[in-house]
N, CA, C, O and the ligand as a Tripos MOL2 file, in Angstrom:
@<TRIPOS>MOLECULE
protein
  317   315    80     0     0
PROTEIN
NO_CHARGES

@<TRIPOS>ATOM
      1 N         308.6940    6.9440   -9.3620 N.3       1 MET1
      2 CA        309.1100    7.6900   -8.1080 C.3       1 MET1
      3 C         308.1030    8.6120   -7.7210 C.2       1 MET1
      4 O         307.6140    9.4220   -8.5080 O.2       1 MET1
      5 N         307.7880    8.5090   -6.5470 N.am      2 TRP2
      6 CA        306.7060    9.4140   -5.9720 C.3       2 TRP2
      7 C         307.2750   10.8210   -5.4720 C.2       2 TRP2
      8 O         308.3150   10.9680   -4.8290 O.2       2 TRP2
      9 N         306.3360   11.8980   -5.9160 N.am      3 TYR3
     10 CA        306.7190   13.1960   -5.5900 C.3       3 TYR3
     11 C         305.8810   14.0480   -4.6320 C.2       3 TYR3
     12 O         304.6820   14.1480   -4.8890 O.2       3 TYR3
     13 N         306.3090   14.5890   -3.7010 N.am      4 GLU4
     14 CA        305.7030   15.4200   -2.7380 C.3       4 GLU4
     15 C         305.0680   16.6900   -3.4150 C.2       4 GLU4
     16 O         305.6870   17.2350   -4.3290 O.2       4 GLU4
     17 N         303.8200   17.1910   -2.9840 N.am      5 SER5
     18 CA        303.5730   18.4070   -3.4960 C.3       5 SER5
     19 C         304.7040   19.6710   -3.4170 C.2       5 SER5
     20 O         305.3310   19.8770   -2.3780 O.2       5 SER5
     21 N         304.8870   20.4830   -4.6250 N.am      6 PRO6
     22 CA        305.9010   21.4190   -4.5730 C.3       6 PRO6
     23 C         305.7900   22.3560   -3.4270 C.2       6 PRO6
     24 O         306.8210   22.7190   -2.8610 O.2       6 PRO6
     25 N         304.7570   22.7300   -3.0810 N.am      7 ARG7
     26 CA        304.6360   23.6710   -1.8540 C.3       7 ARG7
     27 C         305.2470   22.9610   -0.3500 C.2       7 ARG7
     28 O         305.9270   23.4550    0.5490 O.2       7 ARG7
     29 N         304.8330   21.9800   -0.4840 N.am      8 THR8
     30 CA        305.6490   21.0180    0.8400 C.3       8 THR8
     31 C         307.0270   20.9730    0.6840 C.2       8 THR8
     32 O         307.7630   21.1110    1.6610 O.2       8 THR8
     33 N         307.4640   20.7930   -0.4520 N.am      9 VAL9
     34 CA        308.8170   20.6090   -0.7480 C.3       9 VAL9
     35 C         309.7440   21.7960   -0.7020 C.2       9 VAL9
     36 O         310.9480   21.7280   -0.4570 O.2       9 VAL9
     37 N         308.9370   23.0910   -1.0090 N.am     10 ARG10
     38 CA        309.6160   24.1890   -0.6200 C.3      10 ARG10
     39 C         309.8530   24.5020    0.6240 C.2      10 ARG10
     40 O         310.9360   24.9740    0.9710 O.2      10 ARG10
     41 N         308.7500   24.2510    1.5410 N.am     11 LYS11
     42 CA        308.9460   24.5530    2.8620 C.3      11 LYS11
     43 C         309.8230   23.8020    3.4650 C.2      11 LYS11
     44 O         310.5100   24.3870    4.3030 O.2      11 LYS11
     45 N         310.0790   22.3450    3.2560 N.am     12 VAL12
     46 CA        311.1170   21.6690    3.6620 C.3      12 VAL12
     47 C         312.4160   22.3080    3.2400 C.2      12 VAL12
     48 O         313.1820   22.5260    4.1790 O.2      12 VAL12
     49 N         312.8310   22.6510    2.0640 N.am     13 ILE13
     50 CA        313.9090   23.1810    1.6370 C.3      13 ILE13
     51 C         314.3470   24.4360    2.1560 C.2      13 ILE13
     52 O         315.5190   24.7390    2.3800 O.2      13 ILE13
     53 N         313.1290   25.2980    2.3720 N.am     14 ALA14
     54 CA        313.4960   26.4860    3.4200 C.3      14 ALA14
     55 C         314.0380   26.3080    4.6530 C.2      14 ALA14
     56 O         314.9890   26.9570    5.0900 O.2      14 ALA14
     57 N         313.2760   25.1780    5.3980 N.am     15 GLY15
     58 CA        313.7900   24.9830    6.6450 C.3      15 GLY15
     59 C         315.2580   24.3440    6.6520 C.2      15 GLY15
     60 O         316.0880   24.6620    7.5030 O.2      15 GLY15
     61 N         315.4930   23.4790    5.7010 N.am     16 ILE16
     62 CA        316.7830   23.1080    5.8830 C.3      16 ILE16
     63 C         317.9730   24.1820    5.6570 C.2      16 ILE16
     64 O         319.0670   24.1330    6.2180 O.2      16 ILE16
     65 N         317.5770   25.0930    4.7910 N.am     17 ALA17
     66 CA        318.3470   26.2240    4.4490 C.3      17 ALA17
     67 C         318.6760   26.9930    5.4350 C.2      17 ALA17
     68 O         319.8510   27.3060    5.6230 O.2      17 ALA17
     69 N         317.5700   27.4570    6.2990 N.am     18 VAL18
     70 CA        317.4160   28.2680    7.7270 C.3      18 VAL18
     71 C         318.2630   27.4610    8.6500 C.2      18 VAL18
     72 O         319.2450   27.9860    9.1750 O.2      18 VAL18
     73 N         317.9370   26.1750    8.8920 N.am     19 THR19
     74 CA        318.9810   25.5970    9.8790 C.3      19 THR19
     75 C         320.5010   25.5770    9.4100 C.2      19 THR19
     76 O         321.3900   25.8950   10.2000 O.2      19 THR19
     77 N         320.7580   25.2180    8.1780 N.am     20 GLY20
     78 CA        322.2700   25.2680    7.6770 C.3      20 GLY20
     79 C         322.6250   26.6200    7.8740 C.2      20 GLY20
     80 O         323.6340   26.7460    8.5680 O.2      20 GLY20
     81 N         322.0980   27.6960    7.4710 N.am     21 CYS21
     82 CA        322.4660   29.1110    7.8010 C.3      21 CYS21
     83 C         323.0190   29.2250    9.3330 C.2      21 CYS21
     84 O         324.1080   29.6980    9.6600 O.2      21 CYS21
     85 N         322.0160   28.6800   10.2020 N.am     22 MET22
     86 CA        322.1170   29.1950   11.4010 C.3      22 MET22
     87 C         323.1480   28.2610   12.1000 C.2      22 MET22
     88 O         323.5930   28.7170   13.1530 O.2      22 MET22
     89 N         323.6220   27.0180   11.7070 N.am     23 ILE23
     90 CA        324.5290   26.1110   12.0860 C.3      23 ILE23
     91 C         325.9220   26.9410   11.5190 C.2      23 ILE23
     92 O         326.8820   27.1520   12.2600 O.2      23 ILE23
     93 N         325.8780   27.3500   10.1660 N.am     24 LEU24
     94 CA        326.9380   28.0520    9.7230 C.3      24 LEU24
     95 C         327.3320   29.4210   10.5830 C.2      24 LEU24
     96 O         328.4690   29.6440   11.0000 O.2      24 LEU24
     97 N         326.3920   30.1390   10.7400 N.am     25 LEU25
     98 CA        326.6780   31.4810   11.4470 C.3      25 LEU25
     99 C         327.0310   31.2160   12.8930 C.2      25 LEU25
    100 O         327.8820   31.9700   13.3660 O.2      25 LEU25
    101 N         326.5440   30.3040   13.6610 N.am     26 LEU26
    102 CA        326.8500   29.8390   14.9340 C.3      26 LEU26
    103 C         328.4370   29.3490   14.9490 C.2      26 LEU26
    104 O         329.2810   29.7000   15.7740 O.2      26 LEU26
    105 N         328.6200   28.4920   13.8790 N.am     27 GLY27
    106 CA        329.9790   28.0310   13.6890 C.3      27 GLY27
    107 C         331.0970   29.1890   13.5910 C.2      27 GLY27
    108 O         332.1800   29.1750   14.1760 O.2      27 GLY27
    109 N         330.6370   30.1420   12.7740 N.am     28 MET28
    110 CA        331.5070   31.3130   12.4600 C.3      28 MET28
    111 C         331.7650   32.1610   13.8550 C.2      28 MET28
    112 O         332.8220   32.5760   14.3310 O.2      28 MET28
    113 N         330.4940   32.2560   14.3000 N.am     29 TRP29
    114 CA        330.4170   33.1920   15.5510 C.3      29 TRP29
    115 C         331.2390   32.6080   16.8370 C.2      29 TRP29
    116 O         331.7400   33.3960   17.6380 O.2      29 TRP29
    117 N         331.3670   31.0750   17.0160 N.am     30 LEU30
    118 CA        331.9040   30.3820   17.9810 C.3      30 LEU30
    119 C         333.3500   29.8870   17.5130 C.2      30 LEU30
    120 O         334.0610   29.2310   18.2740 O.2      30 LEU30
    121 N         333.7150   30.2100   16.3220 N.am     31 ASN31
    122 CA        334.8720   29.9990   15.7620 C.3      31 ASN31
    123 C         335.1020   28.3080   15.7560 C.2      31 ASN31
    124 O         336.2580   27.9020   15.8810 O.2      31 ASN31
    125 N         334.2170   27.5280   15.6400 N.am     32 ARG32
    126 CA        334.3300   26.2110   15.5050 C.3      32 ARG32
    127 C         334.1460   25.5430   14.1130 C.2      32 ARG32
    128 O         333.0240   25.2580   13.6950 O.2      32 ARG32
    129 N         335.2090   25.3190   13.4540 N.am     33 ALA33
    130 CA        335.3490   24.4560   12.2430 C.3      33 ALA33
    131 C         334.3660   23.2510   11.8960 C.2      33 ALA33
    132 O         333.8370   23.0350   10.8060 O.2      33 ALA33
    133 N         334.2540   22.5800   12.9720 N.am     34 PRO34
    134 CA        333.0980   21.3050   12.5500 C.3      34 PRO34
    135 C         331.7700   21.8660   12.2770 C.2      34 PRO34
    136 O         331.0360   21.3160   11.4560 O.2      34 PRO34
    137 N         331.3240   23.1770   13.0620 N.am     35 LEU35
    138 CA        330.1020   23.4490   12.7510 C.3      35 LEU35
    139 C         329.9110   24.2190   11.4480 C.2      35 LEU35
    140 O         328.8820   24.2700   10.7750 O.2      35 LEU35
    141 N         331.0190   24.7760   11.2250 N.am     36 ILE36
    142 CA        330.8980   25.3790    9.8080 C.3      36 ILE36
    143 C         330.8370   24.5700    8.5760 C.2      36 ILE36
    144 O         330.3520   24.9450    7.5090 O.2      36 ILE36
    145 N         331.5100   23.1310    8.8860 N.am     37 VAL37
    146 CA        331.6450   22.3930    7.8010 C.3      37 VAL37
    147 C         329.9300   21.5050    7.9150 C.2      37 VAL37
    148 O         329.2260   21.1280    6.9790 O.2      37 VAL37
    149 N         329.7070   21.4050    9.2210 N.am     38 LEU38
    150 CA        328.3320   20.8450    9.2770 C.3      38 LEU38
    151 C         327.1300   21.7740    8.5320 C.2      38 LEU38
    152 O         326.2180   21.3320    7.8330 O.2      38 LEU38
    153 N         327.3950   23.2200    8.8890 N.am     39 GLY39
    154 CA        326.4310   23.9750    8.0960 C.3      39 GLY39
    155 C         326.3090   23.9590    6.7810 C.2      39 GLY39
    156 O         325.1660   24.0750    6.3360 O.2      39 GLY39
    157 N         327.5850   23.7940    5.7120 N.am     40 PHE40
    158 CA        327.8710   23.6420    4.5400 C.3      40 PHE40
    159 C         327.1330   22.3540    4.1730 C.2      40 PHE40
    160 O         326.3560   22.3720    3.2190 O.2      40 PHE40
    161 N         327.3560   21.1200    4.9520 N.am     41 VAL41
    162 CA        326.5800   19.9770    4.3870 C.3      41 VAL41
    163 C         325.2620   20.0830    4.4250 C.2      41 VAL41
    164 O         324.5610   19.7040    3.4860 O.2      41 VAL41
    165 N         324.7790   20.6140    5.5270 N.am     42 VAL42
    166 CA        323.1580   20.8930    5.6770 C.3      42 VAL42
    167 C         322.7110   21.7410    4.4390 C.2      42 VAL42
    168 O         321.6790   21.4740    3.8220 O.2      42 VAL42
    169 N         323.5010   22.7270    4.1240 N.am     43 LEU43
    170 CA        322.8510   23.5020    2.9510 C.3      43 LEU43
    171 C         323.0190   22.7660    1.6180 C.2      43 LEU43
    172 O         322.1970   22.9350    0.7180 O.2      43 LEU43
    173 N         324.2070   21.8480    1.4610 N.am     44 CYS44
    174 CA        324.2380   21.0690    0.2400 C.3      44 CYS44
    175 C         323.2620   20.0740    0.2300 C.2      44 CYS44
    176 O         322.6180   19.8660   -0.7980 O.2      44 CYS44
    177 N         323.0670   19.4080    1.2910 N.am     45 GLY45
    178 CA        321.9110   18.5610    1.5000 C.3      45 GLY45
    179 C         320.4410   19.2430    0.9780 C.2      45 GLY45
    180 O         319.6390   18.6470    0.2590 O.2      45 GLY45
    181 N         320.2910   20.4420    1.4300 N.am     46 GLY46
    182 CA        319.1760   21.0490    0.8640 C.3      46 GLY46
    183 C         318.9480   21.3280   -0.5890 C.2      46 GLY46
    184 O         317.8660   21.3550   -1.1750 O.2      46 GLY46
    185 N         320.2530   21.5480   -1.1130 N.am     47 SER47
    186 CA        320.3340   21.8060   -2.8570 C.3      47 SER47
    187 C         319.9340   20.2770   -3.4540 C.2      47 SER47
    188 O         319.1770   20.1100   -4.4100 O.2      47 SER47
    189 N         320.5390   19.2830   -2.7590 N.am     48 ILE48
    190 CA        320.3870   17.9510   -3.3630 C.3      48 ILE48
    191 C         318.9470   17.5060   -3.2650 C.2      48 ILE48
    192 O         318.3720   16.8870   -4.1600 O.2      48 ILE48
    193 N         318.2940   17.9360   -1.8850 N.am     49 PHE49
    194 CA        316.8370   17.4690   -1.7440 C.3      49 PHE49
    195 C         315.9310   18.3970   -2.8820 C.2      49 PHE49
    196 O         314.9570   17.9270   -3.4700 O.2      49 PHE49
    197 N         316.3590   19.5900   -3.0520 N.am     50 ASN50
    198 CA        315.7440   20.5240   -4.0780 C.3      50 ASN50
    199 C         315.6540   19.7140   -5.6410 C.2      50 ASN50
    200 O         314.6690   19.5920   -6.3690 O.2      50 ASN50
    201 N         316.8640   19.2920   -5.8180 N.am     51 LEU51
    202 CA        317.1350   18.8500   -7.2880 C.3      51 LEU51
    203 C         316.4380   17.4500   -7.2590 C.2      51 LEU51
    204 O         315.9850   16.9870   -8.3060 O.2      51 LEU51
    205 N         316.3550   16.8410   -6.2040 N.am     52 LEU52
    206 CA        315.5920   15.5050   -6.3520 C.3      52 LEU52
    207 C         314.2050   15.4720   -6.0640 C.2      52 LEU52
    208 O         313.5820   14.5570   -6.6020 O.2      52 LEU52
    209 N         313.5320   16.3080   -5.2930 N.am     53 PHE53
    210 CA        312.0940   16.3290   -5.1510 C.3      53 PHE53
    211 C         311.3550   17.7760   -5.4740 C.2      53 PHE53
    212 O         310.1300   17.8890   -5.4320 O.2      53 PHE53
    213 N         312.1170   18.7080   -5.7520 N.am     54 TYR54
    214 CA        311.4060   19.8940   -6.3090 C.3      54 TYR54
    215 C         311.0120   19.7620   -7.7160 C.2      54 TYR54
    216 O         311.6000   20.3700   -8.6100 O.2      54 TYR54
    217 N         309.9200   18.8910   -7.9420 N.am     55 ARG55
    218 CA        309.6390   18.5880   -9.3220 C.3      55 ARG55
    219 C         308.1130   18.5310   -9.4070 C.2      55 ARG55
    220 O         307.3350   18.4880   -8.4550 O.2      55 ARG55
    221 N         307.7730   18.5400  -10.9220 N.am     56 CYS56
    222 CA        306.3070   18.5680  -11.0950 C.3      56 CYS56
    223 C         305.7310   17.2030  -10.9900 C.2      56 CYS56
    224 O         306.2050   16.2170  -11.5550 O.2      56 CYS56
    225 N         304.7080   17.2070  -10.2530 N.am     57 PRO57
    226 CA        304.1660   15.7520  -10.1410 C.3      57 PRO57
    227 C         303.4760   15.2600  -11.1370 C.2      57 PRO57
    228 O         302.9560   14.1500  -11.0290 O.2      57 PRO57
    229 N         303.3660   15.9640  -12.2070 N.am     58 TYR58
    230 CA        302.6340   15.5110  -13.5670 C.3      58 TYR58
    231 C         303.6460   15.0540  -14.3680 C.2      58 TYR58
    232 O         303.7500   13.8530  -14.6210 O.2      58 TYR58
    233 N         304.4690   15.9490  -14.8320 N.am     59 CYS59
    234 CA        305.5090   15.5310  -15.8260 C.3      59 CYS59
    235 C         307.0980   15.2020  -15.1340 C.2      59 CYS59
    236 O         307.9920   14.7950  -15.8750 O.2      59 CYS59
    237 N         307.2910   15.3740  -13.9690 N.am     60 GLU60
    238 CA        308.2850   15.1380  -13.2660 C.3      60 GLU60
    239 C         309.5110   15.8310  -13.5950 C.2      60 GLU60
    240 O         310.5810   15.3750  -13.1910 O.2      60 GLU60
    241 N         309.4520   17.1120  -14.4360 N.am     61 LYS61
    242 CA        310.5530   18.0110  -14.5360 C.3      61 LYS61
    243 C         310.8120   18.7470  -13.5260 C.2      61 LYS61
    244 O         309.9160   18.9080  -12.6980 O.2      61 LYS61
    245 N         312.1270   19.3940  -13.3300 N.am     62 HIS62
    246 CA        312.5410   19.8220  -12.0980 C.3      62 HIS62
    247 C         311.8870   21.3360  -12.3400 C.2      62 HIS62
    248 O         311.9290   21.9380  -13.4130 O.2      62 HIS62
    249 N         311.3100   21.7920  -11.1860 N.am     63 LEU63
    250 CA        310.6480   23.3450  -11.2050 C.3      63 LEU63
    251 C         311.4970   24.4930  -11.2250 C.2      63 LEU63
    252 O         311.0120   25.5850  -11.5210 O.2      63 LEU63
    253 N         312.8970   24.3560  -10.9020 N.am     64 GLY64
    254 CA        313.9230   25.5240  -10.9630 C.3      64 GLY64
    255 C         313.2530   26.7260  -10.0770 C.2      64 GLY64
    256 O         312.8550   26.5230   -8.9300 O.2      64 GLY64
    257 N         313.1700   27.9570  -10.7040 N.am     65 ARG65
    258 CA        312.7230   28.8990   -9.9200 C.3      65 ARG65
    259 C         311.2930   29.1310   -9.9900 C.2      65 ARG65
    260 O         310.7780   30.1610   -9.5540 O.2      65 ARG65
    261 N         310.6740   28.2250  -10.5100 N.am     66 SER66
    262 CA        309.0180   28.3140  -10.5240 C.3      66 SER66
    263 C         308.6690   28.4040   -8.9920 C.2      66 SER66
    264 O         309.1670   27.7870   -8.0500 O.2      66 SER66
    265 N         307.4520   29.5550   -9.0160 N.am     67 ASN67
    266 CA        306.8540   29.6700   -7.6330 C.3      67 ASN67
    267 C         305.9630   28.3140   -7.1450 C.2      67 ASN67
    268 O         305.2230   28.1780   -6.1710 O.2      67 ASN67
    269 N         306.2420   27.6070   -7.9470 N.am     68 GLY68
    270 CA        305.0610   26.3830   -7.4540 C.3      68 GLY68
    271 C         303.7790   26.5200   -7.7240 C.2      68 GLY68
    272 O         303.0140   25.6110   -7.4020 O.2      68 GLY68
    273 N         303.3410   27.5660   -8.3040 N.am     69 GLU69
    274 CA        302.0530   27.5730   -8.4130 C.3      69 GLU69
    275 C         301.4910   26.5680   -9.7040 C.2      69 GLU69
    276 O         300.6270   25.6960   -9.6110 O.2      69 GLU69
    277 N         302.1970   26.9370  -10.8290 N.am     70 TYR70
    278 CA        301.8380   26.2330  -11.9470 C.3      70 TYR70
    279 C         303.1780   25.7450  -12.5830 C.2      70 TYR70
    280 O         304.1810   26.4530  -12.4860 O.2      70 TYR70
    281 N         303.2120   24.4960  -13.2600 N.am     71 CYS71
    282 CA        304.4480   24.0660  -13.6650 C.3      71 CYS71
    283 C         304.7430   24.8170  -15.0530 C.2      71 CYS71
    284 O         303.8330   24.9980  -15.8610 O.2      71 CYS71
    285 N         306.0050   25.2290  -15.2810 N.am     72 PRO72
    286 CA        306.6790   25.8910  -16.5470 C.3      72 PRO72
    287 C         306.4750   25.0420  -17.6650 C.2      72 PRO72
    288 O         306.3160   25.5230  -18.7870 O.2      72 PRO72
    289 N         306.4660   23.9200  -17.4700 N.am     73 TYR73
    290 CA        306.8070   22.9040  -18.8500 C.3      73 TYR73
    291 C         305.5420   22.3040  -19.0580 C.2      73 TYR73
    292 O         305.3140   22.1940  -20.2630 O.2      73 TYR73
    293 N         304.6340   21.8760  -18.3340 N.am     74 CYS74
    294 CA        303.1690   21.3640  -18.6580 C.3      74 CYS74
    295 C         302.0170   22.0580  -18.2080 C.2      74 CYS74
    296 O         300.8910   21.7220  -18.5750 O.2      74 CYS74
    297 N         302.2740   23.2180  -17.2640 N.am     75 GLY75
    298 CA        301.2610   24.0170  -17.2880 C.3      75 GLY75
    299 C         300.3400   23.4840  -16.1990 C.2      75 GLY75
    300 O         299.3230   24.1320  -15.9560 O.2      75 GLY75
    301 N         300.5870   22.3940  -15.5330 N.am     76 SER76
    302 CA        299.5820   21.9300  -14.5560 C.3      76 SER76
    303 C         299.5680   22.9340  -13.1310 C.2      76 SER76
    304 O         300.5530   23.5890  -12.7920 O.2      76 SER76
    305 N         298.4580   22.9220  -12.4860 N.am     77 LYS77
    306 CA        298.4440   23.6880  -11.2990 C.3      77 LYS77
    307 C         298.6440   22.6850  -10.3300 C.2      77 LYS77
    308 O         298.1740   21.5480  -10.3670 O.2      77 LYS77
    309 N         299.4140   23.2010   -9.4070 N.am     78 MET78
    310 CA        300.0940   22.3390   -8.0680 C.3      78 MET78
    311 C         299.2560   22.2050   -7.1500 C.2      78 MET78
    312 O         298.7230   23.2750   -6.8570 O.2      78 MET78
    313 N         298.8600   21.2010   -6.4780 N.am     79 GLU79
    314 CA        298.0270   21.2310   -5.3970 C.3      79 GLU79
    315 C         298.3730   21.9620   -4.1090 C.2      79 GLU79
    316 O         297.5840   21.9560   -3.1640 O.2      79 GLU79
    317 ZN        304.7420   19.4490  -15.3220 Zn       80 ZN80
@<TRIPOS>BOND
     1     1     2 1
     2     2     3 1
     3     3     4 2
     4     3     5 am
     5     5     6 1
     6     6     7 1
     7     7     8 2
     8     7     9 am
     9     9    10 1
    10    10    11 1
    11    11    12 2
    12    11    13 am
    13    13    14 1
    14    14    15 1
    15    15    16 2
    16    15    17 am
    17    17    18 1
    18    18    19 1
    19    19    20 2
    20    19    21 am
    21    21    22 1
    22    22    23 1
    23    23    24 2
    24    23    25 am
    25    25    26 1
    26    26    27 1
    27    27    28 2
    28    27    29 am
    29    29    30 1
    30    30    31 1
    31    31    32 2
    32    31    33 am
    33    33    34 1
    34    34    35 1
    35    35    36 2
    36    35    37 am
    37    37    38 1
    38    38    39 1
    39    39    40 2
    40    39    41 am
    41    41    42 1
    42    42    43 1
    43    43    44 2
    44    43    45 am
    45    45    46 1
    46    46    47 1
    47    47    48 2
    48    47    49 am
    49    49    50 1
    50    50    51 1
    51    51    52 2
    52    51    53 am
    53    53    54 1
    54    54    55 1
    55    55    56 2
    56    55    57 am
    57    57    58 1
    58    58    59 1
    59    59    60 2
    60    59    61 am
    61    61    62 1
    62    62    63 1
    63    63    64 2
    64    63    65 am
    65    65    66 1
    66    66    67 1
    67    67    68 2
    68    67    69 am
    69    69    70 1
    70    70    71 1
    71    71    72 2
    72    71    73 am
    73    73    74 1
    74    74    75 1
    75    75    76 2
    76    75    77 am
    77    77    78 1
    78    78    79 1
    79    79    80 2
    80    79    81 am
    81    81    82 1
    82    82    83 1
    83    83    84 2
    84    83    85 am
    85    85    86 1
    86    86    87 1
    87    87    88 2
    88    87    89 am
    89    89    90 1
    90    90    91 1
    91    91    92 2
    92    91    93 am
    93    93    94 1
    94    94    95 1
    95    95    96 2
    96    95    97 am
    97    97    98 1
    98    98    99 1
    99    99   100 2
   100    99   101 am
   101   101   102 1
   102   102   103 1
   103   103   104 2
   104   103   105 am
   105   105   106 1
   106   106   107 1
   107   107   108 2
   108   107   109 am
   109   109   110 1
   110   110   111 1
   111   111   112 2
   112   111   113 am
   113   113   114 1
   114   114   115 1
   115   115   116 2
   116   115   117 am
   117   117   118 1
   118   118   119 1
   119   119   120 2
   120   119   121 am
   121   121   122 1
   122   122   123 1
   123   123   124 2
   124   123   125 am
   125   125   126 1
   126   126   127 1
   127   127   128 2
   128   127   129 am
   129   129   130 1
   130   130   131 1
   131   131   132 2
   132   131   133 am
   133   133   134 1
   134   134   135 1
   135   135   136 2
   136   135   137 am
   137   137   138 1
   138   138   139 1
   139   139   140 2
   140   139   141 am
   141   141   142 1
   142   142   143 1
   143   143   144 2
   144   143   145 am
   145   145   146 1
   146   146   147 1
   147   147   148 2
   148   147   149 am
   149   149   150 1
   150   150   151 1
   151   151   152 2
   152   151   153 am
   153   153   154 1
   154   154   155 1
   155   155   156 2
   156   155   157 am
   157   157   158 1
   158   158   159 1
   159   159   160 2
   160   159   161 am
   161   161   162 1
   162   162   163 1
   163   163   164 2
   164   163   165 am
   165   165   166 1
   166   166   167 1
   167   167   168 2
   168   167   169 am
   169   169   170 1
   170   170   171 1
   171   171   172 2
   172   171   173 am
   173   173   174 1
   174   174   175 1
   175   175   176 2
   176   175   177 am
   177   177   178 1
   178   178   179 1
   179   179   180 2
   180   179   181 am
   181   181   182 1
   182   182   183 1
   183   183   184 2
   184   183   185 am
   185   185   186 1
   186   186   187 1
   187   187   188 2
   188   187   189 am
   189   189   190 1
   190   190   191 1
   191   191   192 2
   192   191   193 am
   193   193   194 1
   194   194   195 1
   195   195   196 2
   196   195   197 am
   197   197   198 1
   198   198   199 1
   199   199   200 2
   200   199   201 am
   201   201   202 1
   202   202   203 1
   203   203   204 2
   204   203   205 am
   205   205   206 1
   206   206   207 1
   207   207   208 2
   208   207   209 am
   209   209   210 1
   210   210   211 1
   211   211   212 2
   212   211   213 am
   213   213   214 1
   214   214   215 1
   215   215   216 2
   216   215   217 am
   217   217   218 1
   218   218   219 1
   219   219   220 2
   220   219   221 am
   221   221   222 1
   222   222   223 1
   223   223   224 2
   224   223   225 am
   225   225   226 1
   226   226   227 1
   227   227   228 2
   228   227   229 am
   229   229   230 1
   230   230   231 1
   231   231   232 2
   232   231   233 am
   233   233   234 1
   234   234   235 1
   235   235   236 2
   236   235   237 am
   237   237   238 1
   238   238   239 1
   239   239   240 2
   240   239   241 am
   241   241   242 1
   242   242   243 1
   243   243   244 2
   244   243   245 am
   245   245   246 1
   246   246   247 1
   247   247   248 2
   248   247   249 am
   249   249   250 1
   250   250   251 1
   251   251   252 2
   252   251   253 am
   253   253   254 1
   254   254   255 1
   255   255   256 2
   256   255   257 am
   257   257   258 1
   258   258   259 1
   259   259   260 2
   260   259   261 am
   261   261   262 1
   262   262   263 1
   263   263   264 2
   264   263   265 am
   265   265   266 1
   266   266   267 1
   267   267   268 2
   268   267   269 am
   269   269   270 1
   270   270   271 1
   271   271   272 2
   272   271   273 am
   273   273   274 1
   274   274   275 1
   275   275   276 2
   276   275   277 am
   277   277   278 1
   278   278   279 1
   279   279   280 2
   280   279   281 am
   281   281   282 1
   282   282   283 1
   283   283   284 2
   284   283   285 am
   285   285   286 1
   286   286   287 1
   287   287   288 2
   288   287   289 am
   289   289   290 1
   290   290   291 1
   291   291   292 2
   292   291   293 am
   293   293   294 1
   294   294   295 1
   295   295   296 2
   296   295   297 am
   297   297   298 1
   298   298   299 1
   299   299   300 2
   300   299   301 am
   301   301   302 1
   302   302   303 1
   303   303   304 2
   304   303   305 am
   305   305   306 1
   306   306   307 1
   307   307   308 2
   308   307   309 am
   309   309   310 1
   310   310   311 1
   311   311   312 2
   312   311   313 am
   313   313   314 1
   314   314   315 1
   315   315   316 2
@<TRIPOS>SUBSTRUCTURE
     1 MET1         2 RESIDUE 1 A MET
     2 TRP2         6 RESIDUE 1 A TRP
     3 TYR3        10 RESIDUE 1 A TYR
     4 GLU4        14 RESIDUE 1 A GLU
     5 SER5        18 RESIDUE 1 A SER
     6 PRO6        22 RESIDUE 1 A PRO
     7 ARG7        26 RESIDUE 1 A ARG
     8 THR8        30 RESIDUE 1 A THR
     9 VAL9        34 RESIDUE 1 A VAL
    10 ARG10       38 RESIDUE 1 A ARG
    11 LYS11       42 RESIDUE 1 A LYS
    12 VAL12       46 RESIDUE 1 A VAL
    13 ILE13       50 RESIDUE 1 A ILE
    14 ALA14       54 RESIDUE 1 A ALA
    15 GLY15       58 RESIDUE 1 A GLY
    16 ILE16       62 RESIDUE 1 A ILE
    17 ALA17       66 RESIDUE 1 A ALA
    18 VAL18       70 RESIDUE 1 A VAL
    19 THR19       74 RESIDUE 1 A THR
    20 GLY20       78 RESIDUE 1 A GLY
    21 CYS21       82 RESIDUE 1 A CYS
    22 MET22       86 RESIDUE 1 A MET
    23 ILE23       90 RESIDUE 1 A ILE
    24 LEU24       94 RESIDUE 1 A LEU
    25 LEU25       98 RESIDUE 1 A LEU
    26 LEU26      102 RESIDUE 1 A LEU
    27 GLY27      106 RESIDUE 1 A GLY
    28 MET28      110 RESIDUE 1 A MET
    29 TRP29      114 RESIDUE 1 A TRP
    30 LEU30      118 RESIDUE 1 A LEU
    31 ASN31      122 RESIDUE 1 A ASN
    32 ARG32      126 RESIDUE 1 A ARG
    33 ALA33      130 RESIDUE 1 A ALA
    34 PRO34      134 RESIDUE 1 A PRO
    35 LEU35      138 RESIDUE 1 A LEU
    36 ILE36      142 RESIDUE 1 A ILE
    37 VAL37      146 RESIDUE 1 A VAL
    38 LEU38      150 RESIDUE 1 A LEU
    39 GLY39      154 RESIDUE 1 A GLY
    40 PHE40      158 RESIDUE 1 A PHE
    41 VAL41      162 RESIDUE 1 A VAL
    42 VAL42      166 RESIDUE 1 A VAL
    43 LEU43      170 RESIDUE 1 A LEU
    44 CYS44      174 RESIDUE 1 A CYS
    45 GLY45      178 RESIDUE 1 A GLY
    46 GLY46      182 RESIDUE 1 A GLY
    47 SER47      186 RESIDUE 1 A SER
    48 ILE48      190 RESIDUE 1 A ILE
    49 PHE49      194 RESIDUE 1 A PHE
    50 ASN50      198 RESIDUE 1 A ASN
    51 LEU51      202 RESIDUE 1 A LEU
    52 LEU52      206 RESIDUE 1 A LEU
    53 PHE53      210 RESIDUE 1 A PHE
    54 TYR54      214 RESIDUE 1 A TYR
    55 ARG55      218 RESIDUE 1 A ARG
    56 CYS56      222 RESIDUE 1 A CYS
    57 PRO57      226 RESIDUE 1 A PRO
    58 TYR58      230 RESIDUE 1 A TYR
    59 CYS59      234 RESIDUE 1 A CYS
    60 GLU60      238 RESIDUE 1 A GLU
    61 LYS61      242 RESIDUE 1 A LYS
    62 HIS62      246 RESIDUE 1 A HIS
    63 LEU63      250 RESIDUE 1 A LEU
    64 GLY64      254 RESIDUE 1 A GLY
    65 ARG65      258 RESIDUE 1 A ARG
    66 SER66      262 RESIDUE 1 A SER
    67 ASN67      266 RESIDUE 1 A ASN
    68 GLY68      270 RESIDUE 1 A GLY
    69 GLU69      274 RESIDUE 1 A GLU
    70 TYR70      278 RESIDUE 1 A TYR
    71 CYS71      282 RESIDUE 1 A CYS
    72 PRO72      286 RESIDUE 1 A PRO
    73 TYR73      290 RESIDUE 1 A TYR
    74 CYS74      294 RESIDUE 1 A CYS
    75 GLY75      298 RESIDUE 1 A GLY
    76 SER76      302 RESIDUE 1 A SER
    77 LYS77      306 RESIDUE 1 A LYS
    78 MET78      310 RESIDUE 1 A MET
    79 GLU79      314 RESIDUE 1 A GLU
    80 ZN80       317 GROUP 0 **** ****
C-alpha cells in the first residue's frame, strides 16, 4: 500500500474536519437534520481517512498523536 507524506495527510484531515464542522454548525443553525447528519458523516470520514492514511511511510504504523516530524516507532524523519 502506498502512503502519502504524513504532513500532506494532516492537511487533508484538517480540511475534512473543518468542512465537517462547518456543515454541522450550519445544519444546527438552520435546524436542518440532513445537514447535521452530513456533517457527522464527513467528520467520521475524516477519522477513517486518518486511521487509513496517517501512517509512517517507512514502517507503516499509525502515527496517532505524533506531530508528523518523526515516527514514534522507527524514528524515521518524515518528508
Ligand atoms: Zn515508522
